[in-house]
Rosetta silent file (secondary structure, phi, psi, omega in degrees, C-alpha in Angstrom):
SEQUENCE: MSTNTQTTEKFIVIPYRKNRRNLTAAEMRPAQTEESAKRIAGLMAERFAGVVAYAVVVDEESGDMNEPRLLASYGEVPAAQED
SCORE:     score description
SCORE:     0.000 S_00000001
   1 L     0.000  135.049 -176.892    8.148  -16.236   27.345 S_00000001
   2 L   -84.593  142.590  176.435   10.433  -14.483   24.857 S_00000001
   3 L   -92.120   -6.968  177.272   10.564  -10.704   24.564 S_00000001
   4 L   -74.970  132.060  177.113   11.847  -10.925   20.976 S_00000001
   5 L  -105.438  145.375  178.437    9.148  -10.143   18.449 S_00000001
   6 L   -95.657  117.279  179.135    9.037  -11.577   14.968 S_00000001
   7 E  -116.932  152.314  178.842    8.387   -8.858   12.391 S_00000001
   8 E  -136.540  137.122  175.620    7.921   -9.072    8.642 S_00000001
   9 E   -87.509  127.603  178.744    7.914   -6.362    6.008 S_00000001
  10 E  -117.878  154.395 -175.882    4.881   -6.626    3.724 S_00000001
  11 E  -123.109  130.638 -178.640    4.173   -4.769    0.502 S_00000001
  12 E  -133.723  151.604  177.761    0.729   -3.600   -0.576 S_00000001
  13 E  -125.161  128.094 -179.158   -0.764   -1.729   -3.532 S_00000001
  14 E  -120.225  112.333  174.303   -4.006    0.237   -3.168 S_00000001
  15 E   -87.654  153.361  179.042   -5.803    1.463   -6.299 S_00000001
  16 E  -125.097  137.428  174.213   -8.414    4.247   -6.183 S_00000001
  17 E  -106.938  150.198  176.371  -11.444    4.781   -8.388 S_00000001
  18 E   -93.904  119.369 -179.358  -13.147    8.109   -8.901 S_00000001
  19 E  -117.645  102.118 -169.024  -16.798    7.820   -7.877 S_00000001
  20 L    59.047 -112.890  178.900  -18.480   11.120   -8.740 S_00000001
  21 L  -104.222   -2.716 -176.971  -16.192   13.578   -6.958 S_00000001
  22 E  -100.896  150.755  172.449  -14.889   11.140   -4.349 S_00000001
  23 E   -95.808  133.855  175.746  -12.015    8.700   -4.480 S_00000001
  24 E  -126.648  139.759 -179.480  -12.756    5.218   -3.198 S_00000001
  25 E   -71.518  135.137  173.154  -10.251    2.459   -2.564 S_00000001
  26 L   -90.295 -168.052 -177.752  -10.567   -0.606   -4.757 S_00000001
  27 L   -67.934  128.565  177.983   -9.310   -4.032   -3.713 S_00000001
  28 L   -67.400  140.889  177.178   -5.868   -3.982   -2.091 S_00000001
  29 E  -118.954  132.715  175.573   -3.237   -6.162   -3.745 S_00000001
  30 E   -81.030  158.466  175.314   -0.273   -7.743   -2.004 S_00000001
  31 E  -132.657  157.066 -177.990    3.173   -7.798   -3.595 S_00000001
  32 L   -83.009  -33.686 -176.512    6.165  -10.025   -2.912 S_00000001
  33 L  -138.113  169.146  177.010    8.886   -7.361   -2.965 S_00000001
  34 H   -62.331  -44.257 -179.843    9.308   -3.603   -2.897 S_00000001
  35 H   -63.563  -40.121  179.112   10.203   -3.586   -6.596 S_00000001
  36 H   -69.802  -31.748  176.222    7.162   -5.647   -7.547 S_00000001
  37 H   -64.308  -42.125  179.481    4.889   -3.326   -5.524 S_00000001
  38 H   -66.272  -40.837 -179.503    6.265   -0.349   -7.469 S_00000001
  39 H   -65.569  -47.065  178.880    5.892   -2.207  -10.786 S_00000001
  40 H   -59.499  -45.884  179.115    2.313   -3.293  -10.036 S_00000001
  41 H   -59.409  -43.633  179.121    1.378    0.240   -8.988 S_00000001
  42 H   -62.529  -41.712  178.261    2.808    1.657  -12.194 S_00000001
  43 H   -68.061  -40.111 -179.094    0.904   -0.835  -14.322 S_00000001
  44 H   -71.381  -22.568 -178.492   -2.358   -0.289  -12.424 S_00000001
  45 L   -59.280  -26.560  179.540   -2.033    3.500  -12.796 S_00000001
  46 L   -70.802  -23.271 -174.591   -3.255    3.207  -16.409 S_00000001
  47 L  -107.998   -7.508 -175.402   -6.591    1.757  -15.235 S_00000001
  48 L  -126.839  160.143  176.223   -7.325    3.689  -12.032 S_00000001
  49 L   -63.454  -34.863  179.741   -7.674    7.328  -10.973 S_00000001
  50 E  -161.186  158.545  179.240   -4.777    6.810   -8.564 S_00000001
  51 E  -147.633  138.127  171.905   -2.578    4.114   -7.047 S_00000001
  52 E  -125.988  149.475  174.992   -0.280    3.954   -4.033 S_00000001
  53 E  -123.906  136.547 -177.292    2.229    1.309   -2.994 S_00000001
  54 E  -130.129  155.223  165.978    3.363    0.884    0.604 S_00000001
  55 E  -114.346  137.984  179.730    5.758   -1.144    2.705 S_00000001
  56 E  -141.142  138.841  179.009    4.601   -1.895    6.237 S_00000001
  57 E   -95.222  126.413 -176.714    6.304   -3.828    9.064 S_00000001
  58 E  -114.034  133.183  171.971    3.936   -6.282   10.790 S_00000001
  59 E   -79.772  114.020 -174.288    4.435   -7.920   14.188 S_00000001
  60 L   -64.051  -29.871 -179.117    3.626  -11.558   13.398 S_00000001
  61 L   -75.952  -50.493 -174.170    2.491  -12.357   16.961 S_00000001
  62 L   -92.947  -19.862 -175.522    0.160   -9.436   17.644 S_00000001
  63 L    82.967   -1.207  179.270   -0.715   -8.392   14.084 S_00000001
  64 L   -65.235  144.485  178.128    0.253   -4.777   14.934 S_00000001
  65 E  -120.333  148.011  174.140    1.565   -2.684   12.039 S_00000001
  66 L   -85.765  178.039  177.594    3.880    0.311   12.024 S_00000001
  67 L   -61.566  130.469 -178.300    3.246    3.463   10.034 S_00000001
  68 L   -65.719  148.881  176.543    3.328    2.557    6.322 S_00000001
  69 E  -105.158  121.041 -178.923    6.249    3.751    4.186 S_00000001
  70 E   -69.708  127.653  177.474    5.192    5.185    0.818 S_00000001
  71 E  -100.657  -41.630 -178.386    6.964    3.489   -2.085 S_00000001
  72 E  -157.161  150.284  178.376    5.121    4.996   -5.060 S_00000001
  73 E  -143.545  130.729  179.793    2.125    7.210   -5.792 S_00000001
  74 E  -130.148  139.328  173.015    0.405    7.744   -9.157 S_00000001
  75 E    67.767 -151.074 -177.891   -2.506    9.953  -10.125 S_00000001
  76 L   -86.915  125.302  177.008   -5.178   11.171   -7.716 S_00000001
  77 L  -134.041  155.664  177.925   -5.012    9.741   -4.201 S_00000001
  78 L   -55.474  148.403 -176.208   -6.645   10.876   -0.950 S_00000001
  79 H   -53.954  -38.221 -179.539   -4.764   13.732    0.733 S_00000001
  80 H   -66.305  -19.299 -178.190   -3.698   11.519    3.678 S_00000001
  81 H   -86.302  -15.914 -177.969   -2.017    9.163    1.158 S_00000001
  82 L   -85.794  126.152  177.371    0.223   11.838   -0.347 S_00000001
  83 L  -130.986    0.000    0.000    3.641   12.181    1.270 S_00000001
C-alpha cells in the first residue's frame, strides 16, 4: 500500500440570499480554475446578497478537505466566511 496521497485543488463559489435578517447559502457552484471562480463570483454578486469563492485541496482517496482558501468575497456573507 502506498503512503503517497493524491490531492486535487478544487474551486467553489457559494452565493448567499438574504432571508428576512438571515443569510442562507444558495446552491454551490464548481469552477474549473481559480480565475473562473473569481469571475463567476463577481458576476453572481449582482444577483445575490453576497458571494464567496474558495479553493480547497481534496484528498482523492479519503475525500478529506483542508481549510478552504478565500479567493474572493462580495457583499454580505456570514461572519465565518469573511477573512
